[in-house]
N, CA, C, O and the ligand as a Tripos MOL2 file, in Angstrom:
@<TRIPOS>MOLECULE
protein
  237   235    60     0     0
PROTEIN
NO_CHARGES

@<TRIPOS>ATOM
      1 N         -47.9040  142.2640 -217.4390 N.3       1 MET1
      2 CA        -47.4720  142.1690 -218.8930 C.3       1 MET1
      3 C         -47.5850  140.8530 -219.2000 C.2       1 MET1
      4 O         -48.1390  140.6170 -220.2740 O.2       1 MET1
      5 N         -47.2000  139.9020 -218.5340 N.am      2 SER2
      6 CA        -47.2300  138.4470 -219.0040 C.3       2 SER2
      7 C         -48.6760  137.7840 -218.3290 C.2       2 SER2
      8 O         -48.7280  136.7240 -217.7050 O.2       2 SER2
      9 N         -49.7250  138.6170 -218.6000 N.am      3 HIS3
     10 CA        -50.9320  137.8720 -218.1710 C.3       3 HIS3
     11 C         -51.5630  137.2300 -219.1670 C.2       3 HIS3
     12 O         -52.4930  136.4700 -218.8990 O.2       3 HIS3
     13 N         -51.1780  137.4270 -220.3810 N.am      4 GLY4
     14 CA        -51.7080  136.6480 -221.4330 C.3       4 GLY4
     15 C         -53.1140  137.2900 -222.1040 C.2       4 GLY4
     16 O         -53.5940  138.3430 -221.6840 O.2       4 GLY4
     17 N         -53.5970  136.6590 -222.9970 N.am      5 LYS5
     18 CA        -54.9340  137.0930 -223.6990 C.3       5 LYS5
     19 C         -56.1300  136.8480 -222.7940 C.2       5 LYS5
     20 O         -56.3230  135.7730 -222.2250 O.2       5 LYS5
     21 N         -56.9620  137.9650 -222.6890 N.am      6 SER6
     22 CA        -58.2260  137.7050 -221.8790 C.3       6 SER6
     23 C         -59.1610  136.9340 -222.9630 C.2       6 SER6
     24 O         -59.1140  137.1770 -224.1690 O.2       6 SER6
     25 N         -60.0680  135.9130 -222.3300 N.am      7 GLN7
     26 CA        -60.9960  135.0870 -223.2700 C.3       7 GLN7
     27 C         -62.1050  136.0120 -222.8850 C.2       7 GLN7
     28 O         -62.1830  136.4590 -221.7410 O.2       7 GLN7
     29 N         -63.0900  136.3460 -223.9620 N.am      8 PHE8
     30 CA        -64.4000  136.9630 -223.7730 C.3       8 PHE8
     31 C         -65.3900  136.2060 -224.2280 C.2       8 PHE8
     32 O         -65.2810  135.6760 -225.3340 O.2       8 PHE8
     33 N         -66.4360  136.0450 -223.5030 N.am      9 ALA9
     34 CA        -67.6280  135.5250 -224.2720 C.3       9 ALA9
     35 C         -68.7250  136.4910 -224.6670 C.2       9 ALA9
     36 O         -69.2770  137.0930 -223.7470 O.2       9 ALA9
     37 N         -69.0510  136.6850 -225.7070 N.am     10 VAL10
     38 CA        -69.9780  137.7560 -226.2330 C.3      10 VAL10
     39 C         -71.4380  136.8220 -226.6370 C.2      10 VAL10
     40 O         -71.5590  135.9470 -227.4940 O.2      10 VAL10
     41 N         -72.3700  137.3240 -225.7630 N.am     11 TRP11
     42 CA        -73.6800  136.6670 -225.8500 C.3      11 TRP11
     43 C         -74.4390  137.6830 -226.6560 C.2      11 TRP11
     44 O         -74.5830  138.8590 -226.3220 O.2      11 TRP11
     45 N         -74.9240  137.1110 -227.7730 N.am     12 ARG12
     46 CA        -75.7660  137.7490 -228.7590 C.3      12 ARG12
     47 C         -77.0950  137.3750 -228.8880 C.2      12 ARG12
     48 O         -77.2290  136.1540 -228.9700 O.2      12 ARG12
     49 N         -78.1630  138.0430 -228.9360 N.am     13 CYS13
     50 CA        -79.4770  137.6880 -228.9050 C.3      13 CYS13
     51 C         -79.6100  137.1800 -230.5460 C.2      13 CYS13
     52 O         -79.2200  137.8060 -231.5320 O.2      13 CYS13
     53 N         -80.2710  135.8740 -230.5140 N.am     14 THR14
     54 CA        -80.6450  135.3060 -231.5570 C.3      14 THR14
     55 C         -81.8510  136.0100 -232.4660 C.2      14 THR14
     56 O         -81.9700  135.9360 -233.6890 O.2      14 THR14
     57 N         -82.4760  136.5220 -231.7830 N.am     15 ASP15
     58 CA        -83.6330  137.4350 -232.3800 C.3      15 ASP15
     59 C         -83.2700  138.6930 -233.2320 C.2      15 ASP15
     60 O         -83.5420  138.6820 -234.4320 O.2      15 ASP15
     61 N         -82.6810  139.7520 -232.6750 N.am     16 CYS16
     62 CA        -82.1170  140.7600 -233.0490 C.3      16 CYS16
     63 C         -80.6440  141.1000 -233.5250 C.2      16 CYS16
     64 O         -80.2570  142.0280 -234.2360 O.2      16 CYS16
     65 N         -79.8430  139.9360 -232.8440 N.am     17 LYS17
     66 CA        -78.4870  140.1820 -232.9490 C.3      17 LYS17
     67 C         -77.7510  141.0030 -232.2640 C.2      17 LYS17
     68 O         -76.5630  141.1930 -232.5260 O.2      17 LYS17
     69 N         -78.4910  141.6770 -231.1440 N.am     18 THR18
     70 CA        -77.9610  142.7010 -230.3340 C.3      18 THR18
     71 C         -76.9870  141.9500 -229.2380 C.2      18 THR18
     72 O         -77.3970  141.0360 -228.5230 O.2      18 THR18
     73 N         -75.7400  142.4250 -229.2070 N.am     19 ILE19
     74 CA        -75.0250  141.9800 -228.0700 C.3      19 ILE19
     75 C         -75.6750  142.3670 -226.7530 C.2      19 ILE19
     76 O         -75.8710  143.5320 -226.4060 O.2      19 ILE19
     77 N         -76.0020  141.2490 -226.0260 N.am     20 ILE20
     78 CA        -76.5980  141.3810 -224.7870 C.3      20 ILE20
     79 C         -75.7080  141.4960 -223.4380 C.2      20 ILE20
     80 O         -75.9840  142.1360 -222.4230 O.2      20 ILE20
     81 N         -74.5490  140.6910 -223.7070 N.am     21 GLN21
     82 CA        -73.4730  140.8720 -222.5040 C.3      21 GLN21
     83 C         -72.4350  140.4170 -222.9710 C.2      21 GLN21
     84 O         -72.5030  139.5860 -223.8760 O.2      21 GLN21
     85 N         -71.1840  140.8590 -222.4600 N.am     22 THR22
     86 CA        -69.8600  140.2610 -222.5890 C.3      22 THR22
     87 C         -69.4270  140.0170 -221.4370 C.2      22 THR22
     88 O         -69.4130  140.8950 -220.5740 O.2      22 THR22
     89 N         -68.9880  138.7600 -221.2120 N.am     23 THR23
     90 CA        -68.3150  138.2260 -220.0600 C.3      23 THR23
     91 C         -67.0790  137.8000 -220.1970 C.2      23 THR23
     92 O         -66.9190  137.0770 -221.1800 O.2      23 THR23
     93 N         -65.9700  138.0360 -219.4250 N.am     24 ALA24
     94 CA        -64.7920  137.4950 -219.4360 C.3      24 ALA24
     95 C         -64.8730  136.2500 -218.4710 C.2      24 ALA24
     96 O         -65.5380  136.2110 -217.4360 O.2      24 ALA24
     97 N         -64.0420  135.1820 -219.0100 N.am     25 TYR25
     98 CA        -63.8500  133.9720 -218.3870 C.3      25 TYR25
     99 C         -62.4250  133.1620 -218.4560 C.2      25 TYR25
    100 O         -61.6230  133.3340 -219.3740 O.2      25 TYR25
    101 N         -62.2850  132.5620 -217.7330 N.am     26 ASP26
    102 CA        -60.9760  131.6350 -217.6140 C.3      26 ASP26
    103 C         -61.1770  130.8040 -218.5560 C.2      26 ASP26
    104 O         -62.2910  130.3190 -218.7520 O.2      26 ASP26
    105 N         -60.1430  130.5200 -219.2680 N.am     27 LYS27
    106 CA        -59.8070  129.3480 -220.4560 C.3      27 LYS27
    107 C         -60.0320  128.1750 -219.7840 C.2      27 LYS27
    108 O         -60.6530  127.2900 -220.3710 O.2      27 LYS27
    109 N         -59.6260  127.9910 -218.6080 N.am     28 ARG28
    110 CA        -59.6160  126.5420 -218.1090 C.3      28 ARG28
    111 C         -61.0770  126.1500 -217.7530 C.2      28 ARG28
    112 O         -61.4250  124.9690 -217.7600 O.2      28 ARG28
    113 N         -61.8670  127.0960 -217.4620 N.am     29 ARG29
    114 CA        -63.2640  126.7720 -217.2910 C.3      29 ARG29
    115 C         -64.1620  126.8200 -218.4590 C.2      29 ARG29
    116 O         -65.3850  126.9160 -218.3540 O.2      29 ARG29
    117 N         -63.5450  126.7540 -219.5330 N.am     30 ASN30
    118 CA        -64.4250  126.8430 -220.8270 C.3      30 ASN30
    119 C         -65.4170  125.9930 -220.8040 C.2      30 ASN30
    120 O         -66.5690  126.3520 -221.0510 O.2      30 ASN30
    121 N         -65.0530  124.6050 -220.4680 N.am     31 ASP31
    122 CA        -66.0890  123.4760 -220.5220 C.3      31 ASP31
    123 C         -67.2690  123.6770 -220.0040 C.2      31 ASP31
    124 O         -68.3080  123.2640 -220.5180 O.2      31 ASP31
    125 N         -67.1900  124.4130 -218.8080 N.am     32 GLU32
    126 CA        -68.4850  124.7030 -217.9680 C.3      32 GLU32
    127 C         -69.2080  125.5910 -218.4790 C.2      32 GLU32
    128 O         -70.3540  125.7460 -218.0580 O.2      32 GLU32
    129 N         -68.7500  126.2980 -219.4030 N.am     33 ILE33
    130 CA        -69.7740  127.3310 -220.1060 C.3      33 ILE33
    131 C         -70.5330  127.0580 -221.2640 C.2      33 ILE33
    132 O         -70.1050  126.7590 -222.3780 O.2      33 ILE33
    133 N         -71.7290  127.1940 -220.8820 N.am     34 THR34
    134 CA        -72.8960  126.6770 -222.0260 C.3      34 THR34
    135 C         -72.7640  127.6140 -223.3920 C.2      34 THR34
    136 O         -72.4090  128.7920 -223.3470 O.2      34 THR34
    137 N         -73.0540  127.0150 -224.4280 N.am     35 LYS35
    138 CA        -73.1410  127.8450 -225.6000 C.3      35 LYS35
    139 C         -74.1280  128.5030 -225.8610 C.2      35 LYS35
    140 O         -73.9800  129.4650 -226.6150 O.2      35 LYS35
    141 N         -75.3720  128.2150 -225.3540 N.am     36 GLU36
    142 CA        -76.6500  128.8780 -225.3830 C.3      36 GLU36
    143 C         -77.3380  128.9680 -224.1620 C.2      36 GLU36
    144 O         -77.4840  128.0290 -223.3800 O.2      36 GLU36
    145 N         -77.8020  130.2230 -223.9950 N.am     37 VAL37
    146 CA        -78.4650  130.2770 -222.6320 C.3      37 VAL37
    147 C         -79.6370  131.5760 -222.7440 C.2      37 VAL37
    148 O         -79.5710  132.5480 -223.4970 O.2      37 VAL37
    149 N         -80.4540  131.3310 -221.9860 N.am     38 LYS38
    150 CA        -81.6040  132.2210 -222.2130 C.3      38 LYS38
    151 C         -81.1720  133.7910 -221.4520 C.2      38 LYS38
    152 O         -80.8200  133.8600 -220.2740 O.2      38 LYS38
    153 N         -81.2530  134.7030 -222.1490 N.am     39 LYS39
    154 CA        -80.9310  136.0860 -221.4100 C.3      39 LYS39
    155 C         -81.9330  136.9140 -221.7460 C.2      39 LYS39
    156 O         -82.6150  136.7340 -222.7540 O.2      39 LYS39
    157 N         -82.1130  137.9550 -220.8710 N.am     40 TYR40
    158 CA        -83.0800  139.0300 -221.0730 C.3      40 TYR40
    159 C         -82.3890  140.0500 -222.1430 C.2      40 TYR40
    160 O         -81.3010  140.6080 -222.0000 O.2      40 TYR40
    161 N         -83.2640  140.1590 -223.2290 N.am     41 CYS41
    162 CA        -82.5100  141.3540 -224.1670 C.3      41 CYS41
    163 C         -83.5980  142.5890 -224.2400 C.2      41 CYS41
    164 O         -84.7930  142.5590 -224.5330 O.2      41 CYS41
    165 N         -82.8590  143.5390 -223.9160 N.am     42 LYS42
    166 CA        -83.3900  144.9950 -223.7990 C.3      42 LYS42
    167 C         -84.2280  145.3060 -225.0820 C.2      42 LYS42
    168 O         -85.3330  145.8390 -224.9830 O.2      42 LYS42
    169 N         -83.7580  145.0110 -226.1220 N.am     43 LYS43
    170 CA        -84.3120  145.4040 -227.3530 C.3      43 LYS43
    171 C         -85.6560  144.6700 -227.6320 C.2      43 LYS43
    172 O         -86.6730  145.2410 -228.0260 O.2      43 LYS43
    173 N         -85.5440  143.3430 -227.3830 N.am     44 CYS44
    174 CA        -86.7620  142.5610 -227.5690 C.3      44 CYS44
    175 C         -87.7670  142.4660 -226.4710 C.2      44 CYS44
    176 O         -88.9150  142.0250 -226.5350 O.2      44 CYS44
    177 N         -87.0730  142.9980 -225.3740 N.am     45 ARG45
    178 CA        -87.8700  143.0930 -224.1720 C.3      45 ARG45
    179 C         -88.4920  141.7110 -223.4770 C.2      45 ARG45
    180 O         -89.5010  141.6460 -222.7740 O.2      45 ARG45
    181 N         -87.6890  140.7280 -223.8350 N.am     46 LYS46
    182 CA        -87.9980  139.5510 -223.3090 C.3      46 LYS46
    183 C         -86.8450  138.5570 -223.2950 C.2      46 LYS46
    184 O         -85.8240  138.7990 -223.9390 O.2      46 LYS46
    185 N         -86.9680  137.5390 -222.6400 N.am     47 HIS47
    186 CA        -85.8380  136.4410 -222.7100 C.3      47 HIS47
    187 C         -85.9780  135.7000 -223.9000 C.2      47 HIS47
    188 O         -86.9790  135.0830 -224.2640 O.2      47 HIS47
    189 N         -84.6910  135.8280 -224.5880 N.am     48 THR48
    190 CA        -84.4370  135.2100 -225.9650 C.3      48 THR48
    191 C         -83.1220  134.1810 -225.7300 C.2      48 THR48
    192 O         -82.2090  134.2730 -224.9100 O.2      48 THR48
    193 N         -83.3230  133.3790 -226.5470 N.am     49 PRO49
    194 CA        -81.8270  132.4830 -226.4850 C.3      49 PRO49
    195 C         -80.7060  133.1960 -226.9410 C.2      49 PRO49
    196 O         -80.6090  133.4220 -228.1470 O.2      49 PRO49
    197 N         -79.7800  133.6130 -226.0950 N.am     50 ALA50
    198 CA        -78.6350  134.0020 -226.5730 C.3      50 ALA50
    199 C         -77.3590  133.0380 -226.7420 C.2      50 ALA50
    200 O         -76.9140  132.2200 -225.9370 O.2      50 ALA50
    201 N         -76.8710  133.4010 -228.1200 N.am     51 LYS51
    202 CA        -75.6140  132.5410 -228.4420 C.3      51 LYS51
    203 C         -74.4620  133.0350 -228.0520 C.2      51 LYS51
    204 O         -74.3060  134.2540 -228.1210 O.2      51 LYS51
    205 N         -73.4910  132.2600 -227.5960 N.am     52 ARG52
    206 CA        -72.2410  132.6800 -227.1160 C.3      52 ARG52
    207 C         -71.1940  132.6900 -228.4660 C.2      52 ARG52
    208 O         -71.2560  131.8910 -229.4000 O.2      52 ARG52
    209 N         -70.3760  133.6280 -228.3430 N.am     53 LYS53
    210 CA        -69.2690  133.7270 -229.3930 C.3      53 LYS53
    211 C         -68.1160  134.3180 -228.6070 C.2      53 LYS53
    212 O         -68.1650  135.3990 -228.0210 O.2      53 LYS53
    213 N         -66.9310  133.3880 -228.6590 N.am     54 ASP54
    214 CA        -65.7800  133.4530 -228.0620 C.3      54 ASP54
    215 C         -64.9820  134.5750 -228.7030 C.2      54 ASP54
    216 O         -64.9670  134.6270 -229.9330 O.2      54 ASP54
    217 N         -64.2530  135.5650 -227.9260 N.am     55 ALA55
    218 CA        -63.4690  136.4230 -228.6890 C.3      55 ALA55
    219 C         -62.3210  136.7200 -227.7990 C.2      55 ALA55
    220 O         -62.4120  136.8750 -226.5810 O.2      55 ALA55
    221 N         -61.4080  136.7760 -228.3870 N.am     56 LYS56
    222 CA        -59.8910  137.1380 -227.9620 C.3      56 LYS56
    223 C         -59.5380  138.4060 -227.9610 C.2      56 LYS56
    224 O         -59.5140  139.0150 -229.0300 O.2      56 LYS56
    225 N         -59.1830  139.0670 -226.7010 N.am     57 LYS57
    226 CA        -58.7870  140.2950 -226.9210 C.3      57 LYS57
    227 C         -57.2580  140.5990 -226.4040 C.2      57 LYS57
    228 O         -56.7850  140.3330 -225.2990 O.2      57 LYS57
    229 N         -56.6410  141.2180 -227.4940 N.am     58 SER58
    230 CA        -55.1510  141.2800 -227.3250 C.3      58 SER58
    231 C         -54.8710  142.2150 -226.6410 C.2      58 SER58
    232 O         -55.8060  142.7550 -226.0490 O.2      58 SER58
    233 N         -53.6000  142.7170 -226.4750 N.am     59 SER59
    234 CA        -52.9390  143.8280 -225.8110 C.3      59 SER59
    235 C         -53.3460  143.9870 -224.4800 C.2      59 SER59
    236 O         -52.8690  144.8910 -223.7930 O.2      59 SER59
    237 ZN        -83.1590  140.7390 -229.1380 Zn       60 ZN60
@<TRIPOS>BOND
     1     1     2 1
     2     2     3 1
     3     3     4 2
     4     3     5 am
     5     5     6 1
     6     6     7 1
     7     7     8 2
     8     7     9 am
     9     9    10 1
    10    10    11 1
    11    11    12 2
    12    11    13 am
    13    13    14 1
    14    14    15 1
    15    15    16 2
    16    15    17 am
    17    17    18 1
    18    18    19 1
    19    19    20 2
    20    19    21 am
    21    21    22 1
    22    22    23 1
    23    23    24 2
    24    23    25 am
    25    25    26 1
    26    26    27 1
    27    27    28 2
    28    27    29 am
    29    29    30 1
    30    30    31 1
    31    31    32 2
    32    31    33 am
    33    33    34 1
    34    34    35 1
    35    35    36 2
    36    35    37 am
    37    37    38 1
    38    38    39 1
    39    39    40 2
    40    39    41 am
    41    41    42 1
    42    42    43 1
    43    43    44 2
    44    43    45 am
    45    45    46 1
    46    46    47 1
    47    47    48 2
    48    47    49 am
    49    49    50 1
    50    50    51 1
    51    51    52 2
    52    51    53 am
    53    53    54 1
    54    54    55 1
    55    55    56 2
    56    55    57 am
    57    57    58 1
    58    58    59 1
    59    59    60 2
    60    59    61 am
    61    61    62 1
    62    62    63 1
    63    63    64 2
    64    63    65 am
    65    65    66 1
    66    66    67 1
    67    67    68 2
    68    67    69 am
    69    69    70 1
    70    70    71 1
    71    71    72 2
    72    71    73 am
    73    73    74 1
    74    74    75 1
    75    75    76 2
    76    75    77 am
    77    77    78 1
    78    78    79 1
    79    79    80 2
    80    79    81 am
    81    81    82 1
    82    82    83 1
    83    83    84 2
    84    83    85 am
    85    85    86 1
    86    86    87 1
    87    87    88 2
    88    87    89 am
    89    89    90 1
    90    90    91 1
    91    91    92 2
    92    91    93 am
    93    93    94 1
    94    94    95 1
    95    95    96 2
    96    95    97 am
    97    97    98 1
    98    98    99 1
    99    99   100 2
   100    99   101 am
   101   101   102 1
   102   102   103 1
   103   103   104 2
   104   103   105 am
   105   105   106 1
   106   106   107 1
   107   107   108 2
   108   107   109 am
   109   109   110 1
   110   110   111 1
   111   111   112 2
   112   111   113 am
   113   113   114 1
   114   114   115 1
   115   115   116 2
   116   115   117 am
   117   117   118 1
   118   118   119 1
   119   119   120 2
   120   119   121 am
   121   121   122 1
   122   122   123 1
   123   123   124 2
   124   123   125 am
   125   125   126 1
   126   126   127 1
   127   127   128 2
   128   127   129 am
   129   129   130 1
   130   130   131 1
   131   131   132 2
   132   131   133 am
   133   133   134 1
   134   134   135 1
   135   135   136 2
   136   135   137 am
   137   137   138 1
   138   138   139 1
   139   139   140 2
   140   139   141 am
   141   141   142 1
   142   142   143 1
   143   143   144 2
   144   143   145 am
   145   145   146 1
   146   146   147 1
   147   147   148 2
   148   147   149 am
   149   149   150 1
   150   150   151 1
   151   151   152 2
   152   151   153 am
   153   153   154 1
   154   154   155 1
   155   155   156 2
   156   155   157 am
   157   157   158 1
   158   158   159 1
   159   159   160 2
   160   159   161 am
   161   161   162 1
   162   162   163 1
   163   163   164 2
   164   163   165 am
   165   165   166 1
   166   166   167 1
   167   167   168 2
   168   167   169 am
   169   169   170 1
   170   170   171 1
   171   171   172 2
   172   171   173 am
   173   173   174 1
   174   174   175 1
   175   175   176 2
   176   175   177 am
   177   177   178 1
   178   178   179 1
   179   179   180 2
   180   179   181 am
   181   181   182 1
   182   182   183 1
   183   183   184 2
   184   183   185 am
   185   185   186 1
   186   186   187 1
   187   187   188 2
   188   187   189 am
   189   189   190 1
   190   190   191 1
   191   191   192 2
   192   191   193 am
   193   193   194 1
   194   194   195 1
   195   195   196 2
   196   195   197 am
   197   197   198 1
   198   198   199 1
   199   199   200 2
   200   199   201 am
   201   201   202 1
   202   202   203 1
   203   203   204 2
   204   203   205 am
   205   205   206 1
   206   206   207 1
   207   207   208 2
   208   207   209 am
   209   209   210 1
   210   210   211 1
   211   211   212 2
   212   211   213 am
   213   213   214 1
   214   214   215 1
   215   215   216 2
   216   215   217 am
   217   217   218 1
   218   218   219 1
   219   219   220 2
   220   219   221 am
   221   221   222 1
   222   222   223 1
   223   223   224 2
   224   223   225 am
   225   225   226 1
   226   226   227 1
   227   227   228 2
   228   227   229 am
   229   229   230 1
   230   230   231 1
   231   231   232 2
   232   231   233 am
   233   233   234 1
   234   234   235 1
   235   235   236 2
@<TRIPOS>SUBSTRUCTURE
     1 MET1         2 RESIDUE 1 A MET
     2 SER2         6 RESIDUE 1 A SER
     3 HIS3        10 RESIDUE 1 A HIS
     4 GLY4        14 RESIDUE 1 A GLY
     5 LYS5        18 RESIDUE 1 A LYS
     6 SER6        22 RESIDUE 1 A SER
     7 GLN7        26 RESIDUE 1 A GLN
     8 PHE8        30 RESIDUE 1 A PHE
     9 ALA9        34 RESIDUE 1 A ALA
    10 VAL10       38 RESIDUE 1 A VAL
    11 TRP11       42 RESIDUE 1 A TRP
    12 ARG12       46 RESIDUE 1 A ARG
    13 CYS13       50 RESIDUE 1 A CYS
    14 THR14       54 RESIDUE 1 A THR
    15 ASP15       58 RESIDUE 1 A ASP
    16 CYS16       62 RESIDUE 1 A CYS
    17 LYS17       66 RESIDUE 1 A LYS
    18 THR18       70 RESIDUE 1 A THR
    19 ILE19       74 RESIDUE 1 A ILE
    20 ILE20       78 RESIDUE 1 A ILE
    21 GLN21       82 RESIDUE 1 A GLN
    22 THR22       86 RESIDUE 1 A THR
    23 THR23       90 RESIDUE 1 A THR
    24 ALA24       94 RESIDUE 1 A ALA
    25 TYR25       98 RESIDUE 1 A TYR
    26 ASP26      102 RESIDUE 1 A ASP
    27 LYS27      106 RESIDUE 1 A LYS
    28 ARG28      110 RESIDUE 1 A ARG
    29 ARG29      114 RESIDUE 1 A ARG
    30 ASN30      118 RESIDUE 1 A ASN
    31 ASP31      122 RESIDUE 1 A ASP
    32 GLU32      126 RESIDUE 1 A GLU
    33 ILE33      130 RESIDUE 1 A ILE
    34 THR34      134 RESIDUE 1 A THR
    35 LYS35      138 RESIDUE 1 A LYS
    36 GLU36      142 RESIDUE 1 A GLU
    37 VAL37      146 RESIDUE 1 A VAL
    38 LYS38      150 RESIDUE 1 A LYS
    39 LYS39      154 RESIDUE 1 A LYS
    40 TYR40      158 RESIDUE 1 A TYR
    41 CYS41      162 RESIDUE 1 A CYS
    42 LYS42      166 RESIDUE 1 A LYS
    43 LYS43      170 RESIDUE 1 A LYS
    44 CYS44      174 RESIDUE 1 A CYS
    45 ARG45      178 RESIDUE 1 A ARG
    46 LYS46      182 RESIDUE 1 A LYS
    47 HIS47      186 RESIDUE 1 A HIS
    48 THR48      190 RESIDUE 1 A THR
    49 PRO49      194 RESIDUE 1 A PRO
    50 ALA50      198 RESIDUE 1 A ALA
    51 LYS51      202 RESIDUE 1 A LYS
    52 ARG52      206 RESIDUE 1 A ARG
    53 LYS53      210 RESIDUE 1 A LYS
    54 ASP54      214 RESIDUE 1 A ASP
    55 ALA55      218 RESIDUE 1 A ALA
    56 LYS56      222 RESIDUE 1 A LYS
    57 LYS57      226 RESIDUE 1 A LYS
    58 SER58      230 RESIDUE 1 A SER
    59 SER59      234 RESIDUE 1 A SER
    60 ZN60       237 GROUP 0 **** ****
């Protein structure tokens, strides 16, 4: 219950804006996570630069 809010990083393809991946991460390690990274997009069928967007999930 006192676990707090989970931080999520949503990776979105910069080409088609599709969410490629959602990863949970520790807030303390936030600095180590890059803002943009190449990921494989199923829709584009290629590796595209994915932008990270932080999201908080309450409850
Ligand atoms: Zn794409």
